[in-house]
C-alpha positions in Angstrom: 206.4 314.1 6.3 205.9 310.7 4.8 203.2 309.9 2.3 200.9 307.0 2.8 200.8 305.5 -0.7 198.3 302.8 0.3 195.7 305.4 1.4 196.2 307.6 -1.7 196.2 304.7 -4.2 193.6 302.6 -2.6 191.1 300.8 -4.9 187.4 301.0 -4.0 186.4 298.0 -1.8 183.9 296.8 -4.4 186.7 296.6 -7.0 189.0 294.7 -4.6 186.2 292.3 -3.8 185.5 291.7 -7.5 189.2 291.0 -8.2 189.5 288.7 -5.2 186.4 286.7 -6.2 187.7 286.4 -9.8 191.1 285.1 -8.6 189.5 282.7 -6.2 187.1 281.3 -8.9 190.1 280.9 -11.3 192.1 279.0 -8.7 189.0 276.8 -7.9 188.6 276.1 -11.6 192.2 275.1 -12.0 192.2 272.9 -8.9 189.1 271.1 -10.2 191.2 269.6 -12.9 193.8 268.4 -10.4 191.5 267.5 -7.5 188.0 266.5 -8.8 185.2 267.0 -6.2 184.0 264.0 -4.3 180.4 264.7 -5.6 181.7 264.4 -9.2 183.1 261.0 -8.6 180.1 259.6 -6.8 180.0 257.5 -3.6 182.8 255.3 -2.6 182.3 251.5 -2.8 182.6 249.3 0.2 186.1 248.1 1.0 185.0 244.4 0.8 184.2 244.9 -2.9 187.9 245.2 -3.7 188.8 241.7 -2.3 187.9 238.1 -3.2 184.8 237.0 -1.3 186.8 234.5 0.8 189.2 237.3 2.1 188.2 239.5 5.0 190.3 242.6 4.8 189.0 244.1 8.0 189.8 241.0 10.1 193.2 240.6 8.4 194.1 244.2 9.1 193.0 244.0 12.7 195.1 240.8 13.2 198.1 242.7 11.9 197.4 245.7 14.2 196.0 248.1 11.6 193.0 250.0 13.0 191.1 250.5 9.7 191.1 249.6 6.0 189.0 251.9 3.9 188.4 253.1 0.3 189.6 256.7 -0.1 190.3 259.1 -2.9 194.1 259.2 -3.1 195.5 262.0 -5.3 198.9 261.7 -6.8 198.5 258.3 -8.4 199.2 255.9 -5.5 197.0 252.9 -5.5 197.1 252.7 -1.7 198.7 254.3 1.3 199.3 253.8 5.0 198.9 256.6 7.6 201.0 255.9 10.7 199.2 258.6 12.7 195.8 257.0 12.4 197.1 253.4 11.7 194.8 253.3 8.6 195.3 251.7 5.2 193.5 253.5 2.4 192.9 251.9 -1.0 192.1 254.0 -4.1 188.8 253.3 -5.8 190.6 253.8 -9.2 192.7 250.6 -9.3 193.9 249.5 -12.7 194.3 245.9 -11.5 195.9 244.6 -14.7 198.6 247.4 -14.7 199.3 247.0 -11.0 199.6 243.2 -11.2 202.1 243.7 -14.1 204.1 246.2 -12.1 204.2 243.8 -9.1 205.4 241.0 -11.3 208.1 243.2 -12.9 209.4 244.5 -9.5 209.2 241.3 -7.5 208.6 238.3 -9.8 205.4 237.5 -8.0 202.5 236.5 -10.3 199.7 238.4 -8.6 196.3 237.9 -10.3 194.4 241.1 -11.0 191.7 240.0 -8.6 194.4 239.6 -5.9 195.9 243.1 -6.3 194.0 244.6 -3.4 195.3 241.8 -1.1 198.9 242.6 -2.2 198.3 246.3 -1.6 196.8 245.6 1.9 199.8 243.4 2.8 202.3 245.9 1.4 200.8 248.8 3.4 200.4 246.6 6.5 204.2 245.9 6.3 204.7 249.7 6.6 202.6 249.5 9.8 204.9 246.9 11.3 208.2 248.6 10.4 209.7 251.1 12.9 210.7 253.5 10.2 208.0 255.2 8.2 209.1 256.7 5.0 207.9 260.2 4.0 205.3 260.6 1.2 207.1 261.3 -2.1 204.3 262.8 -4.1 203.8 266.0 -2.1 204.4 269.3 -3.8 207.1 270.3 -1.2 208.7 266.9 -0.7 212.2 267.6 -2.1 214.4 264.7 -0.9 218.1 264.4 -1.1 219.7 261.6 -3.1 220.6 259.7 0.2 217.0 260.0 1.3 215.9 258.6 -2.1 218.3 255.7 -1.8 217.2 255.0 1.8 213.6 255.0 0.7 214.3 252.7 -2.2 216.0 250.2 0.2 213.1 250.4 2.6 210.6 249.8 -0.2 212.6 246.7 -1.4 212.5 245.3 2.2 208.7 246.1 2.4 208.2 244.3 -0.9 210.1 241.3 0.3 208.0 241.0 3.5 204.8 241.7 1.6 205.7 238.8 -0.8 206.2 236.5 2.2 202.9 237.6 3.7 201.1 237.2 0.4 202.2 233.6 0.1 202.0 232.6 3.7 198.8 234.4 4.7 196.8 234.1 1.4 198.1 231.7 -1.2 199.2 228.9 1.1 196.0 229.2 3.2 194.0 228.5 0.0 195.8 225.3 -1.0 
């Protein structure tokens, strides 16, 4: 006859519940450091507050075919992202405009002013909308990509940057002169 070890070694339900609650609280505590609660960060600003007053991000996005442009908490460090499923561009409320402008200049040679960073981000993400190939997110915990995938993504990003530069000048800078 077999012995049911679970029945014989079973902990009282109250002890199991206490252990489970302690583990869940510990996990919540650790995740708070990684993913701060929305309440802790306060309300999100209006999307228009990220752009120069003479630039309408909603109208510009709609003209390109993007459904919505909004401010969203983006975890993982990206300043903006495009979701092909919802055709939405999200911009992080935590933009370090000086740093991003410097990175754009070092990658592309384009001198984007800090107050124009959101425009560049909008165009960059909108280019992803117009492309047939959508690259997978690279900051997910389970996104292990092969070297060939990484090379293909880097090539796609270079092409996106090239088109974003063209749009930035054609749709924004030249329009202002």
